[in-house]
C-alpha positions, -999 to +999 in steps of 0.1 A: +053+436+681+041+465+660+073+481+668+094+453+657+075+452+622+079+491+618+118+489+626+119+461+598+100+480+572+128+502+561+150+471+555+123+455+534+109+485+518+134+481+488+120+447+480+085+459+481+092+487+459+108+463+433+077+441+437+053+470+429+075+484+400+074+450+384+038+448+387+031+482+373+056+476+346+037+444+335+004+460+336+017+489+313+033+464+289-001+449+285-016+482+281+009+491+252+018+460+235-002+434+214+000+402+200+030+379+207+051+407+223+023+413+247+023+378+259+062+375+262+060+407+283+032+394+304+051+362+312+084+382+319+064+404+342+046+378+359+079+359+367+097+389+377+069+398+401+069+363+415+108+366+419+106+398+437+076+387+460+095+355+467+126+376+478+105+400+496+087+372+519+123+360+527+134+393+539+103+397+559+108+365+574+142+374+586+125+407+601+092+396+615+090+385+653+095+351+661+066+328+670+074+300+692+106+283+677+100+290+641+127+298+617+129+328+592+123+304+564+089+294+582+081+332+586+089+338+550+067+310+539+038+323+561+041+356+543+040+337+508+009+318+522-009+351+530+002+366+495-012+334+479-045+338+495-046+376+488-036+370+452-063+343+446-089+366+461-079+393+438-081+370+408-116+361+417-127+397+419-108+402+384-126+372+370-160+386+382-153+419+368-141+404+334-174+385+333-195+414+339-179+433+309-188+405+288-150+398+284-147+364+302-111+350+310-105+320+287-112+287+306-076+272+296-060+304+315-082+301+346-075+265+348-037+268+343-035+293+371-060+276+393-041+242+390-006+260+395-019+281+426-034+248+441+000+229+438+016+261+453-006+258+483+004+223+487+041+232+486+034+259+512+016+233+534+049+214+532+070+244+541+083+244+505+099+209+514+121+226+537+115+208+571+121+220+607+134+186+614+155+176+581+149+140+586+111+144+580+094+121+607+078+136+636+095+121+667+071+137+692+040+126+674+056+090+664+065+085+698+029+085+711+013+068+679+038+041+671+045+033+710+009+034+718-006+015+691+023-013+691+023-018+727-016-013+733-021-046+749+003-038+776+001-002+784-035+008+770-043+045+772-026+052+806+008+035+806+030+053+780+047+077+801+050+057+830+064+027+814+088+048+795+102+063+829+106+028+844+123+016+810+147+044+811+155+036+845+163+000+837+183+007+806+207+029+823+237+038+801+237+028+765+257+030+732+235+041+703+242+048+665+217+077+665+224+089+628+226+053+613+261+061+602+280+038+621+291+064+648+278+053+681+275+077+713+267+071+750+236+081+766+225+080+803+187+071+802+188+066+840+205+099+850+177+117+826+148+103+843+162+107+878+167+144+874+150+164+903+128+182+880+116+154+860+078+154+855+055+135+833+016+135+828-004+114+851-026+099+824-043+072+849-049+101+875-059+136+876-042+141+842-020+169+855+018+166+857+035+145+885+069+137+897+083+104+889+102+095+921+073+072+936+070+056+902+104+043+899+105+029+933+076+004+920+085-006+885+066-037+889+033-017+879+049-019+845+070-047+841+044-072+850+022-062+821+048-075+797+062-108+788+099-107+790+103-106+754+079-077+748+095-059+777+129-061+760+113-045+728+099-019+747+130-008+760+147-007+725+120+015+711+120+037+741+160+039+735+154+047+699+130+075+705+148+091+735+181+092+720+168+104+685+160+134+708+195+131+723+176+132+759+172+169+758+142+190+769+121+181+738+123+145+751+112+156+786+084+179+771+070+148+750+063+130+782+041+160+793+016+158+766-016+138+769-005+103+758-022+079+731-057+087+726-072+073+692-101+048+687-098+013+687-104+011+650-073+036+642-053+012+668-058-017+641-036-001+615-013+015+639-006-019+657-002-037+626+028-013+612+042-007+646+047-046+649+064-047+615+096-037+633+113-067+648+145-048+662+169-048+633+146-046+604+111-052+588+095-085+583+069-085+555+053-116+541+080-138+557+109-116+540+133-098+563+147-064+553+175-050+576+175-010+580+178+016+605+149+022+627+149+057+619+145+048+581+115+027+590+097+055+609+103+078+578+086+053+557+057+053+580+058+090+578+052+090+541+018+070+544+002+104+554+018+122+524+000+095+503-034+101+522-030+140+516-022+135+479-049+110+475-076+134+490-068+161+463-067+135+435-103+124+448-114+161+449-101+166+412-118+134+402-151+142+415-155+179+413-130+191+390-101+214+387-115+245+404-127+226+434-092+210+437-076+245+433-097+263+459-094+233+482-057+231+478-052+270+481-072+267+514-053+239+528-021+254+521-027+290+532-048+286+565-031+286+597-052+264+620-037+232+607-002+239+594+024+212+592+043+217+621+016+197+642+015+166+623+038+167+594+059+135+595+035+116+618+020+081+617-015+079+602-027+114+613-044+122+580-062+088+572-094+102+586-090+135+564-087+111+533-117+092+540-136+120+551-130+137+517-135+106+500-168+101+512-181+135+499-165+126+466-180+093+464-216+109+471-209+132+441-204+103+420-235+086+434-216+056+450-240+059+479-229+028+498-193+033+493-196+069+505-213+060+538-189+032+545-158+057+538-177+082+565-181+055+589-144+046+587-135+083+592-158+085+621-144+055+638-108+066+632-114+100+649-150+102+661-155+139+651-159+135+615-191+116+622-207+148+635-213+159+598-237+130+594-262+155+608-265+170+575-273+138+561-300+131+586-317+164+578-317+157+542-331+123+549-356+136+575-372+163+549-376+136+524-393+113+548-415+143+560-424+149+522-428+114+508-433+092+540-406+070+529-367+067+527-353+072+492-333+047+476-301+064+478-307+069+515-313+031+520-280+023+501-259+046+524-275+033+555-267-001+542-234+007+533-227+025+565-241-004+587-220-030+570-187-010+574-194-001+610-203-040+618-168-050+600-148-023+613-160-025+651-161-062+650-125-063+638-113-039+665-129-059+692-110-090+679-076-073+672-075-046+697-093-061+728-130-066+740-127-040+766-109-013+740-140+006+738-146+011+775-110+020+780-113+044+753-144+062+764-128+066+797-094+079+786-102+101+756-137+111+759-141+113+797-107+125+809-088+139+780-115+156+762-125+174+792-089+186+798-083+220+781-054+225+760-039+258+748-042+249+711-078+237+714-105+251+691-144+248+693-175+263+710-163+254+744-130+274+737-150+304+727-172+304+759-145+294+782-122+322+768-124+358+784-112+386+767-101+404+804-070+420+811-059+406+846-057+371+865-096+372+867-099+366+831-083+333+831-063+340+800-028+320+797-006+353+800-022+361+835-026+326+850+003+306+843+022+297+873+055+278+871+058+276+906+031+248+905+039+213+895+015+218+865+018+255+854-013+255+836-036+240+866-053+274+872-057+282+836-074+249+832-097+251+862-110+287+853-114+278+817-137+247+827-156+267+852-161+297+830-177+271+801-199+256+830-213+292+839-221+300+803-236+267+791-270+280+786-255+302+760-240+270+743-274+251+744-291+283+729-267+286+702-270+250+694-309+249+693-310+281+671-282+267+647-299+234+644-334+250+634-313+273+608-294+242+597-327+222+590-341+254+574-312+256+547-310+219+540-346+218+533-339+232+497-309+210+491-310+170+483-273+165+475-259+146+504-222+159+497-237+196+500-253+184+532-221+168+545-200+199+536-222+223+555-224+197+584-187+207+592-201+235+613-212+208+638-175+199+643-169+234+656-201+236+678-202+198+693-164+189+699-132+204+715-104+195+689-068+204+687-062+226+659-048+205+632-080+189+627-096+221+612-080+208+581-115+194+574-125+229+563-108+223+530-140+205+519-158+240+516-138+245+485-158+218+467-189+242+471-172+262+443-190+238+420-226+249+431-240+276+406-246+311+418-228+306+451-194+295+439-176+327+436-190+338+472-176+309+487-141+315+470-142+352+483-148+340+517-125+313+520-095+333+504-103+362+528-104+337+559-069+323+552-055+359+549-070+368+580-060+337+597-023+343+589-025+378+604-038+363+636-011+337+636+017+361+634+002+388+656-013+370+686+013+359+710-004+333+735-016+302+722-052+302+740-057+338+727-047+326+691-067+296+688-099+312+704-094+339+676-091+311+648-122+294+664-142+326+661-132+333+623-137+297+616-173+297+632-180+330+613-171+318+579-189+286+583-221+304+593-215+326+563-211+300+539-242+280+555-264+311+551-253+314+515-273+282+506-306+296+524-332+315+503-328+350+492-349+375+510-384+377+493-397+409+484-431+422+500-448+413+468-434+380+465-442+373+503-478+381+500-481+359+466-463+329+485-483+300+498-458+287+524-457+298+558-431+326+562-408+305+587-403+281+557-385+305+537-363+323+559-335+340+543-298+338+553-301+372+569-331+362+592-314+328+601-283+347+610-302+373+629-317+346+648-285+328+656-267+357+666-295+376+688-308+347+710-274+334+722-263+370+728-295+377+748-289+347+771-252+358+776-261+394+786-286+381+809-262+358+826-233+383+824-255+409+843-264+383+871-227+374+875-216+412+872-192+399+840-188+432+821-164+417+795-192+389+788-219+417+787-199+435+760-197+400+739-233+393+744-242+429+734-221+426+702-239+393+694-274+411+698-263+441+678-252+417+649-284+400+651-304+433+651-283+446+622-290+414+600-325+416+608-328+453+592-307+442+564-333+415+557-360+440+558-340+464+535-337+435+509-375+434+506-377+466+492-405+492+496-439+479+508-466+479+483-483+514+481-455+531+503-443+563+488-405+561+483-383+585+506-376+617+487-405+618+467-430+638+488-437+671+476-433+700+500-466+713+512-478+747+496-478+774+525 
C-alpha cells in the first residue's frame, strides 16, 4: 500500500507545491500589506489555497489505493476530511497562541470560520452531495428496515430472508419498470433464487449461512403466516427491492446480512411508514397520491436527513456556534460512522436526534423533557441508555451528600417514567404483546453474540489478537471460502478469545466505574454527565461502527471553561488519525479494532480532563479530605491502565499467549508512566533540596 502511495506521489507533487506556494504567498502578503489591501490579499490567498487543496484532494483520490468499492471521488473527499480536521486543529493552536500574546482573534472571525468549517464537515459527511448510489436511498438498509417493520406481524425477526426466497420462487418471471420511466424489462426471480450457490442467513437457527434448497421445498412455512392479500403485497415489495438491484450479487449479499433487529418501539414508526404504501402510491389522511415506489422510499430516506440537521440545530440552540462547529466538524471528518453505511436509510438517525436533544434540553434545564428524549433514544436502540450511568452517578453523589433527591432529578425521573410507560405501552399494543420476548431472543441473545467484522466495542478489543498467523484468529488468516459460511472460524475464535480474557474486561469495568464516579463527584451538570457517559457505550456494548456517531456530543464540551480547547485538540486529532487508519488498514476486523482503540483512548482522555488537577505536596498536606477523593486524571488513568494490564499479563502467562503478554505489558507500562507523571506534577516535596543545587564537597 505504501508503495502505491509513493508511486502516486510524483503525480500529485505539483499540486502539493501549488498549495504550499499559495499558503506562503498569503502569509507573505499579510506580513507586507496593510489595511484593505491586506484583507483583499488574505481572501484571495485563502480562496486560492482552498482551490489548490481541492484539486490536490481530487488527484490524491485517483492515486490512492482503493478501499472496498469506493470511488476516486470518495477517496478525494476522505483527503479533504483529514485536511479539514488538521486545519481545524491548527487553528485551535493559532487561537491559543494569539490569546497568549494578548492579541485574541476577533470573535466575529472565529464564528465565521467555525460555522463555515462546521457546514463543510456536514457536506463532507454527505460526500459533497455526490452519492455512491445516485438515486439516494439505501437499497440494502431499506430492504431490511422497510420490509422488517411493515411485515413484522407475519415474519417477526427471523423470517425476512426465508420468506423473500419463497416469494421469489413463487413470483418467477416478471416485467418491471425499474427506473420509473415507462420502460419495462424482464427479470427471472425464480432462476436467481435457485442458483446452485444461493445462500441466505439462517436467522432462526445458528445465524450462519445456509442453502435454500430445503427451504424452497416447503413454502408453507412462510405462506401460512400471511393472509392472501398481505402475501401479494409482500411479493410486490420483494419484486421491487430485488429488481432495484437488478438481481445482481448486491441483492444476493443483502440476504446474508443479519436481518431485521430494531426494538419494538422503533417498529412503531417503521411499521406505520411502511404501510403507507398501497401498491401504486401513498394514502395519507384518506387522500391517495400515485407515484413510483422508488420515489416513496426516497422520501423515507429524507427523514434521516431532517433528523441529522435537527440534531445540529439543537446543538446550536443549546450550546452556541462553537459547540455546533466542533460537533459538525467531528461528525463530518471521523471515519467510524461515514455516510456509506446508513446514508439513505430508513429512520437510522432517529436515536441520534433524541440522544442529542436530551443533552440540549438538559442544558436548557427542561429536565422532564430531557429524560423523556433519552428514554425514547434508549428504546429506539437500547445502547443510548447506557449513558444514564452518568446521570445515576450525579444523582447518587447528591443523595449521599444531602440525603435526598434534588428537584431536577425528580423531574427527570418523572419525565423518563412517563415516557417509558407511554412508549412501551404503545409498542405492546401496536407491535405485539410478545414483541419484547422476540426482540430479546433475536437481537440480544443471538445477533449481539454474533461477531461482525465492522463491530466496535470492548469485546472487539479483547477478542482481537495481533498475531500474524491463523492462530491469531484474524480475518486475513481465517477466512475460508470453502465453508458455507466463510467467516465461521473467525467468529468462533473471536468469541472464544473474549471468553478467555473476560477477567480483563471485568477489571477494566470495575476500575473505570470507580474513576468515572470520582470524576463526576465534582460535576452537577446532567448534560456533562451524559456526554462523559458515552464511554460506557464502548465498554458495555458491541455495536456496528456507524453508531459511533454518538461521539459528536463530545463537541458540546467545548463550552466548559478551562477544558474547552483541550477537548477540541483531542477531537480534531482523533479525526485525522481515524482517517489515516481507515485508508491504510486493509481488513475490516483490523480496521475497526483500531478505530475502537482510538475511540476508547480519546474517551478516557476527555473523561480525565474533568478530574481534579494533581495537588502539590503542600496542598495535599493542607487538604482535609481523604486522598482518594481528589485523585487526579493522571492517577485515575494509571489505575485504569495498570490493573487490567496486570490481569492480562497473568492470564497471558498462564496461556502462553505472547502477543497478549505484550499488550498487557504495554498497558501496565502506560499505568506506571501516568503514575510517575502525577508524582512529577506534585512538584518537589517540602524541605527537599532541588536537583542541581547541592554543592560539591571540599576535598
